[in-house]
C-alpha distance (Angstrom), angle and dihedral (degrees) to the residues before:
residue distance angle dihedral
M1 . . .
D2 3.80 . .
N3 3.82 90.7 .
L4 3.80 90.5 49.7
L5 3.81 90.1 50.7
V6 3.81 91.0 51.5
I7 3.80 91.1 49.5
L8 3.81 91.8 49.9
I9 3.81 91.2 48.8
V10 3.82 91.4 50.2
I11 3.81 91.2 48.7
A12 3.81 90.5 48.7
I13 3.82 91.1 50.4
I14 3.81 91.9 49.8
I15 3.82 92.6 47.9
G16 3.79 90.5 47.7
Y17 3.80 91.9 47.7
V18 3.82 93.8 49.2
S19 3.81 91.5 46.7
L20 3.81 92.1 49.5
M21 3.81 94.4 48.0
T22 3.81 91.6 46.9
Y23 3.82 90.6 50.4
L24 3.82 92.4 48.6
D25 3.79 90.6 47.9
R26 3.82 93.3 51.7
R27 3.80 90.6 47.2
K28 3.84 86.9 52.4
V29 3.80 90.7 -123.7
L30 3.81 91.9 127.9
E31 3.80 90.7 50.0
R32 3.82 90.1 66.6
Y33 3.81 88.5 64.2
N34 3.85 96.5 44.0
M35 3.79 91.2 -101.0
S36 3.80 136.8 124.3
S37 3.81 133.6 -177.7
W38 3.80 132.1 -133.2
Y39 3.81 109.8 -174.4
G40 3.80 90.4 -37.3
F41 3.80 96.6 -42.5
I42 3.80 106.0 122.0
M43 3.81 120.0 -148.0
L44 3.81 108.0 -156.2
R45 3.80 107.6 -166.7
T46 3.76 120.8 -153.8
G47 3.79 137.0 173.5
R48 3.79 92.9 -145.3
G49 3.75 91.6 71.1
Q50 3.80 91.3 55.2
R51 3.80 91.2 53.2
F52 3.81 89.0 49.5
V53 3.82 91.1 52.8
D54 3.81 90.7 48.1
I55 3.81 89.5 55.7
L56 3.82 92.0 48.8
A57 3.83 90.9 48.4
K58 3.83 95.2 56.4
P59 3.84 98.0 97.5
K60 3.82 89.9 69.2
R61 3.80 95.7 168.3
F62 3.80 89.5 58.4
W63 3.79 93.3 47.9
H64 3.81 92.9 46.8
G65 3.80 87.6 55.8
F66 3.80 90.3 46.2
G67 3.82 88.4 53.3
Y68 3.80 90.8 62.9
L69 3.81 91.1 44.5
A70 3.83 90.5 48.4
K71 3.79 91.7 55.8
A72 3.81 91.2 49.1
I73 3.83 90.4 49.4
C74 3.81 91.7 49.2
L75 3.81 92.1 49.0
I76 3.81 92.3 50.9
V77 3.82 92.6 45.3
M78 3.83 91.7 44.9
I79 3.81 91.9 54.3
S80 3.81 92.0 42.5
I81 3.81 96.2 49.8
M82 3.81 91.9 47.0
A83 3.81 90.5 49.5
L84 3.81 89.2 48.7
L85 3.82 92.3 50.4
I86 3.81 91.5 49.0
W87 3.82 90.9 47.7
E88 3.81 91.1 49.7
A89 3.82 89.9 48.4
S90 3.81 89.8 54.8
L91 3.83 90.0 56.2
V92 3.80 95.8 50.1
T93 3.80 96.2 95.3
N94 3.82 90.1 56.7
I95 3.82 93.9 55.7
P96 3.83 116.1 93.7
A97 3.81 114.2 -126.3
D98 3.81 92.2 -117.0
Q99 3.82 90.2 55.6
A100 3.79 96.3 46.1
P101 3.81 116.9 122.5
T102 3.78 116.5 -99.7
L103 3.78 126.9 -137.8
D104 3.81 93.2 -104.9
M105 3.83 89.7 55.8
L106 3.81 90.9 56.5
V107 3.81 93.6 50.0
G108 3.79 109.1 83.3
L109 3.80 96.7 -153.3
P110 3.81 126.8 119.0
G111 3.78 111.9 -116.0
I112 3.82 91.0 29.8
N113 3.80 104.7 51.1
P114 3.84 106.0 62.0
L115 3.81 91.5 -150.3
I116 3.80 94.2 61.5
P117 3.82 113.0 80.8
L118 3.80 108.4 -129.3
W119 3.80 103.2 -125.7
Y120 3.79 97.2 34.3
G121 3.81 87.0 47.0
I122 3.81 94.8 50.7
L123 3.82 91.6 49.0
A124 3.80 92.9 46.6
L125 3.82 92.8 45.9
A126 3.82 91.7 49.7
V127 3.81 91.6 50.0
G128 3.81 93.7 42.9
V129 3.81 95.3 49.1
A130 3.82 91.8 44.0
V131 3.82 92.8 51.4
H132 3.81 90.9 45.0
E133 3.80 93.3 53.4
I134 3.81 94.3 41.5
G135 3.81 87.3 53.6
H136 3.80 89.6 56.4
G137 3.81 90.4 45.1
I138 3.80 95.3 50.8
M139 3.80 93.2 49.5
T140 3.82 90.1 46.5
R141 3.81 91.3 55.6
V142 3.83 93.4 41.3
S143 3.82 87.4 55.5
G144 3.80 90.6 54.0
M145 3.80 96.5 -110.8
K146 3.78 125.3 131.1
I147 3.79 125.2 -113.2
K148 3.78 108.8 -127.2
S149 3.81 92.6 -155.8
M150 3.79 141.8 -32.9
G151 3.75 138.2 -178.8
L152 3.79 145.4 116.6
L153 3.80 126.9 -29.2
L154 3.81 113.6 -144.8
F155 3.79 136.1 -175.4
I156 3.79 102.7 176.1
F157 3.83 84.4 -52.3
P158 3.85 128.7 35.6
V159 3.82 107.5 -83.6
G160 3.79 101.1 173.8
A161 3.77 144.4 -57.9
F162 3.79 137.5 -78.9
V163 3.79 138.2 -149.7
E164 3.80 123.7 -160.1
P165 3.80 110.0 -163.0
D166 3.77 120.7 -164.5
E167 3.82 97.8 -85.5
E168 3.81 93.9 -161.8
A169 3.79 91.8 52.6
L170 3.81 90.9 45.6
V171 3.80 92.7 53.4
K172 3.82 91.4 49.1
A173 3.80 93.9 45.3
D174 3.79 123.5 106.7
K175 3.81 111.2 -84.3
K176 3.81 93.0 -118.5
V177 3.80 89.9 54.2
R178 3.79 93.7 44.9
T179 3.80 94.5 49.7
S180 3.82 90.0 49.6
V181 3.81 89.4 55.9
Y182 3.81 92.2 48.2
A183 3.81 93.6 45.9
A184 3.80 95.6 47.5
G185 3.80 95.2 75.1
P186 3.85 100.9 53.3
A187 3.81 92.7 35.9
T188 3.80 92.3 52.3
N189 3.81 88.6 52.5
I190 3.80 91.0 51.4
V191 3.83 92.2 48.7
L192 3.82 90.5 48.1
A193 3.82 90.3 48.4
L194 3.81 92.5 52.6
F195 3.81 91.6 46.5
C196 3.81 92.5 50.8
A197 3.83 91.0 46.2
F198 3.82 87.3 55.0
L199 3.81 91.2 49.8
F200 3.82 92.4 47.2
S201 3.79 98.6 44.6
T202 3.79 107.8 27.7
V203 3.80 102.1 28.6
M204 3.83 103.9 31.0
V205 3.83 109.9 22.5
G206 3.80 90.4 31.3
S207 3.80 87.2 63.4
A208 3.81 95.4 46.5
E209 3.79 123.3 102.1
V210 3.80 136.6 -156.9
A211 3.80 109.9 -107.7
H212 3.83 93.6 -159.7
D213 3.82 128.9 19.9
G214 3.79 98.8 -145.1
P215 3.84 122.4 114.0
V216 3.82 115.7 -92.6
L217 3.80 123.7 -134.6
T218 3.80 114.6 -124.3
T219 3.83 116.6 174.5
V220 3.82 114.8 13.3
Y221 3.81 109.2 -160.5
G222 3.80 120.1 -139.9
G223 3.80 120.1 -104.0
T224 3.81 93.9 17.5
P225 3.84 127.0 120.9
A226 3.82 89.7 -100.8
D227 3.79 91.5 52.6
L228 3.81 94.0 44.5
A229 3.81 89.3 51.5
G230 3.79 91.1 54.7
L231 3.80 96.1 -110.4
R232 3.80 115.4 154.5
S233 3.79 141.1 -171.7
G234 3.80 111.5 -73.6
Y235 3.80 97.1 30.2
Q236 3.81 111.8 132.1
I237 3.82 117.8 -144.1
V238 3.81 113.2 -129.4
S239 3.80 102.7 172.4
I240 3.80 143.9 -12.8
N241 3.80 118.2 -142.9
G242 3.80 88.1 -11.0
V243 3.83 94.8 -54.4
E244 3.82 117.0 116.7
V245 3.82 113.3 -123.5
S246 3.78 135.7 -162.7
Y247 3.79 128.7 -160.6
A248 3.81 91.9 -95.6
D249 3.82 91.3 51.2
L250 3.82 93.7 63.7
Y251 3.81 94.9 69.6
D252 3.83 92.1 60.8
L253 3.80 97.6 21.3
D254 3.81 116.2 166.9
A255 3.80 89.8 -128.6
P256 3.80 130.1 164.3
E257 3.80 120.8 -103.4
P258 3.82 115.6 -62.6
G259 3.78 112.3 -83.6
T260 3.82 93.1 24.2
P261 3.83 118.0 128.9
M262 3.80 114.1 -116.9
S263 3.79 136.4 177.9
L264 3.82 115.8 -106.1
T265 3.80 122.9 -172.6
Y266 3.80 118.1 -161.6
Y267 3.79 138.2 179.2
F268 3.80 120.5 -126.6
N269 3.81 134.5 158.6
G270 3.78 91.8 -4.3
E271 3.81 95.0 -53.3
E272 3.81 137.5 93.4
H273 3.80 119.9 -123.2
T274 3.82 132.4 -177.8
T275 3.79 128.2 -147.6
T276 3.80 138.7 164.4
V277 3.79 118.8 -110.7
H278 3.81 132.4 174.4
S279 3.79 113.9 -114.8
G280 3.79 124.3 -127.8
I281 3.79 149.8 85.7
V282 3.79 108.2 -75.3
V283 3.81 126.2 -146.7
L284 3.82 108.0 -127.2
S285 3.79 102.7 176.7
I286 3.80 140.9 -1.3
S287 3.82 127.2 -143.7
E288 3.78 111.6 -135.0
G289 3.79 116.7 -117.4
L290 3.81 94.3 19.5
P291 3.85 129.4 106.4
A292 3.82 97.8 -90.0
A293 3.81 92.7 55.3
E294 3.82 92.9 44.2
S295 3.81 91.5 50.0
G296 3.81 92.3 56.8
L297 3.81 97.5 -108.6
Q298 3.80 113.6 153.1
A299 3.79 135.2 -168.0
G300 3.80 111.0 -86.6
M301 3.80 96.1 33.7
V302 3.80 120.9 124.9
L303 3.82 117.1 -131.1
Y304 3.82 109.3 -127.4
S305 3.81 103.4 173.9
I306 3.81 145.0 -18.8
N307 3.81 121.0 -156.7
D308 3.83 87.6 -2.0
I309 3.82 91.9 -61.1
I310 3.81 112.4 126.2
L311 3.82 113.7 -130.0
Y312 3.80 106.2 -138.5
N313 3.80 95.9 162.6
E314 3.80 145.8 -5.4
G315 3.81 91.0 -82.2
D316 3.80 91.2 58.2
F317 3.81 91.4 49.4
R318 3.81 92.4 51.2
A319 3.82 91.9 46.0
V320 3.81 91.9 51.9
L321 3.81 92.8 49.6
N322 3.81 89.9 52.2
E323 3.82 89.7 54.8
L324 3.82 97.9 48.1
T325 3.81 121.8 94.1
P326 3.82 116.8 -134.8
G327 3.80 111.3 -116.8
E328 3.81 96.2 27.0
T329 3.81 122.2 106.2
Y330 3.80 121.6 -122.9
P331 3.82 134.6 -177.1
I332 3.80 114.6 -104.8
V333 3.81 130.9 -171.8
A334 3.80 122.7 -160.2
M335 3.79 132.7 177.1
E336 3.79 131.1 -142.4
Y337 3.79 130.7 -161.1
D338 3.80 117.0 -99.6
E339 3.80 109.3 -155.6
A340 3.82 92.9 -165.0
T341 3.81 92.9 62.1
A342 3.83 97.0 24.0
S343 3.80 88.6 -129.2
Y344 3.81 141.6 104.3
V345 3.81 116.7 -101.8
I346 3.80 132.9 -174.0
S347 3.81 112.6 -86.2
E348 3.82 114.1 -126.4
S349 3.83 92.4 -159.6
V350 3.82 96.6 65.5
K351 3.81 116.4 70.2
S352 3.80 112.3 139.7
I353 3.80 142.9 5.1
T354 3.80 135.1 -157.7
P355 3.84 110.7 -154.7
V356 3.79 123.0 -148.9
N357 3.80 130.2 -148.1
R358 3.81 111.5 -79.1
A359 3.82 91.3 -148.2
D360 3.82 89.4 63.1
H361 3.80 94.2 56.1
V362 3.81 107.7 28.4
V363 3.80 122.9 59.0
G364 3.79 106.5 -117.4
G365 3.81 91.1 4.6
A366 3.80 121.4 153.7
N367 3.79 125.1 -114.5
M368 3.80 98.8 -95.3
A369 3.78 141.4 108.1
Y370 3.79 114.6 -62.7
L371 3.80 125.9 -168.8
G372 3.83 101.0 -179.2
V373 3.78 93.9 -121.0
T374 3.82 135.7 122.2
S375 3.79 116.8 -147.6
L376 3.80 143.3 170.4
Y377 3.78 133.6 -169.7
L378 3.84 108.4 -97.4
G379 3.83 88.4 -4.3
T380 3.79 96.5 -83.0
G381 3.78 136.9 108.0
I382 3.79 113.3 -119.4
M383 3.79 130.2 -160.5
D384 3.79 134.3 -164.0
P385 3.83 105.1 -122.5
Q386 3.81 94.4 -153.1
A387 3.81 91.3 49.4
V388 3.82 90.2 50.0
L389 3.80 91.4 49.9
D390 3.81 90.9 47.5
S391 3.81 91.9 49.2
M392 3.82 91.0 54.9
A393 3.80 94.1 43.1
N394 3.81 94.5 47.5
P395 3.82 112.9 9.7
Y396 3.83 91.5 174.4
A397 3.80 96.5 55.8
G398 3.79 108.3 132.1
A399 3.82 94.3 8.6
D400 3.80 109.9 140.4
S401 3.80 104.0 159.1
L402 3.79 139.4 50.7
D403 3.81 90.0 -107.6
D404 3.81 90.4 53.1
Y405 3.80 92.4 51.8
F406 3.80 91.4 46.7
S407 3.82 92.5 49.1
S408 3.82 91.9 46.2
T409 3.81 91.1 50.8
L410 3.81 91.7 51.0
Y411 3.82 90.3 47.5
Y412 3.82 90.8 52.2
I413 3.80 93.1 48.4
A414 3.81 89.9 45.4
L415 3.83 96.3 55.4
P416 3.85 89.2 113.8
F417 3.84 89.1 59.4
S418 3.82 91.0 55.8
G419 3.80 93.7 49.1
L420 3.81 93.1 -112.1
Q421 3.80 94.2 114.2
P422 2.85 123.4 91.5
L423 3.79 87.4 25.4
D424 3.77 98.5 -142.1
G425 3.77 146.6 138.6
V426 3.79 116.5 19.8
Y427 3.81 93.0 3.8
R428 3.80 90.3 68.7
D429 3.80 88.7 66.6
I430 3.80 91.7 51.4
F431 3.82 97.9 47.3
V432 3.81 116.0 45.8
P433 3.82 133.1 179.3
G434 3.78 116.9 -93.6
G435 3.78 139.3 161.3
M436 3.80 112.4 34.6
F437 3.83 89.3 -4.1
A438 3.82 96.1 51.6
G439 3.79 92.6 117.5
W440 3.79 95.8 49.5
D441 3.77 124.3 110.9
N442 3.81 108.4 -104.6
D443 3.82 94.5 -126.7
V444 3.83 93.3 47.4
F445 3.81 90.8 48.8
W446 3.80 95.2 52.3
V447 3.81 95.1 40.8
T448 3.83 87.6 54.9
A449 3.80 92.6 46.1
N450 3.82 91.9 47.0
C451 3.83 90.1 51.8
F452 3.80 90.5 55.9
Y453 3.81 91.4 49.0
W454 3.80 94.5 50.1
I455 3.80 93.2 45.9
F456 3.81 85.4 53.2
W457 3.81 92.0 47.9
I458 3.81 98.3 46.0
S459 3.83 93.8 40.8
L460 3.80 90.5 50.3
M461 3.81 90.8 51.0
L462 3.84 91.3 47.2
G463 3.80 91.6 48.8
M464 3.80 94.9 46.5
T465 3.81 94.3 43.7
N466 3.80 93.6 48.7
A467 3.81 90.6 48.4
L468 3.83 91.9 62.0
P469 3.83 111.6 117.5
A470 3.79 94.1 -116.8
V471 3.80 126.9 108.6
P472 3.07 129.3 -100.7
L473 3.82 87.7 36.8
D474 3.81 117.5 88.5
G475 3.78 89.7 -112.2
G476 3.81 89.4 55.8
F477 3.80 92.4 57.7
L478 3.79 90.7 44.2
F479 3.80 91.3 49.8
R480 3.80 91.8 48.8
D481 3.81 92.8 52.3
W482 3.80 91.8 45.9
I483 3.81 91.8 49.4
D484 3.80 89.2 48.1
T485 3.82 90.1 54.2
L486 3.80 91.2 47.4
V487 3.83 93.4 49.4
R488 3.82 90.6 49.4
K489 3.81 90.0 55.2
V490 3.81 97.2 42.4
K491 3.82 98.5 40.4
K492 3.78 103.9 32.6
G493 3.80 97.1 162.3
I494 3.81 101.4 53.1
S495 3.77 123.2 108.3
E496 3.79 124.4 -105.5
E497 3.82 90.2 -109.2
E498 3.81 92.5 52.3
R499 3.80 92.4 45.5
E500 3.80 90.7 50.7
R501 3.80 90.2 49.3
V502 3.83 92.4 51.8
V503 3.81 93.2 46.1
S504 3.81 92.2 47.7
S505 3.81 92.2 48.1
I506 3.80 92.6 52.1
S507 3.82 92.0 44.9
Y508 3.81 93.3 49.8
T509 3.81 90.5 46.8
F510 3.80 91.1 56.4
I511 3.80 91.7 46.0
L512 3.80 89.3 55.5
L513 3.82 91.0 44.3
V514 3.81 92.8 53.4
V515 3.80 92.1 46.8
F516 3.81 90.9 48.2
L517 3.82 94.4 48.5
I518 3.80 91.2 51.6
A519 3.80 94.9 43.1
W520 3.81 90.8 46.1
Q521 3.80 90.3 63.7
L522 3.80 88.1 60.4
I523 3.78 99.9 38.3
G524 3.82 104.3 31.0
P525 3.82 100.5 67.6
R526 3.80 90.6 49.0
L527 3.82 92.2 55.8
F528 3.82 96.5 57.4
């Protein structure tokens, strides 16, 4: 109820603010202070910004060269983002309706998209928009055209900058000049994004160190031994039964029999704690119609043995599966939690299991026994802290194919989905500054690093979005001019009216295509 009250208050403040700014704009009060309002967005015009752009635009030879590079960047990004949208559209029918993206996930704005942290998002958006508009402004001045106005863009707080070139002069300008102005904005965002990615990964994260080597818990599933023992995401395992363990040790851990209580020491918030947890590989989910479901296995059970081989760890489970023959029946023993005794007891409902061939049920699966079950030791995901740090510092390490580079890029962009951005909370105790930053406060170090990542993320999204071949985006105007040039070369004898009709038809077709591809991600999964 308190959260709802806060939301209602925020909405009321925003409505009141927009109404007030609209009223002041219509009464021409804002005009007296070189301001205007567009649905609450305030454009504060200033001459100082124009002088700043003029100074930046002085190395004209450099900026002329950047103009050619900007167009090449926009062309590559335009083709890439369209290919990505088409690829995503082809996957829509395989996405369950309950996992389909929502509208707020497709809107890259802080406060709307739940993945974007509010304050990091506002900072990154302000920087990204400012750099985008300054890029347009510099290229406008380098081309000899005037800037009609420029200044700050505010919505309660500063959210960026704007540049208003002389539209009439821009339309009349040579096509090479005009396309340079259009391309400068998205390309500057892409360059800024790459620079900030370098600062985040190579400079900041590349200097960080792992404070403790133990494996770190990620997702702790409800009703599992880890959950019952009070273990939570972010806890770092130090030892089991007094023996120190590393991430690699867990696969072949010398653990007690499944269902047996054991002592687990973990590190959290700068202190070591010890708890008791029941050992064993825990069933997390069952696929209907496959061997695990038919055998009576249920989520939350602990696997004790298969074919009379006790499963002490993940390595044992994998080894047993490699030895089983699909189609043959084997004895299986599972354990379930007894709340009365606070212990795991043998389940009487699970007796045997007949595995199937994994290749017949999993795309790209190997020819081996398959039970149709997902499982984890103790019922929790575990990560290797050094591997996580290395993946952020150098996401392309080990990549040797186009698919590897593509997957690594998606992983890097998707760090917010894995909870690694912003790197916050318990993770700040696990990863500490080192190298040239060894004397820095841990919080200051990671706040700085997170800022670089989110400027990268937001600037990349701004650059890619604005490169789409759809008017009124920059990429739409670029695409239209490029199509116009192509039509002039291919159909040299047609009239101006016919050429304009062809160019407009192609441009409108791509606008509709872009809108469809985006809307299809929302609608498609809910139709199948």
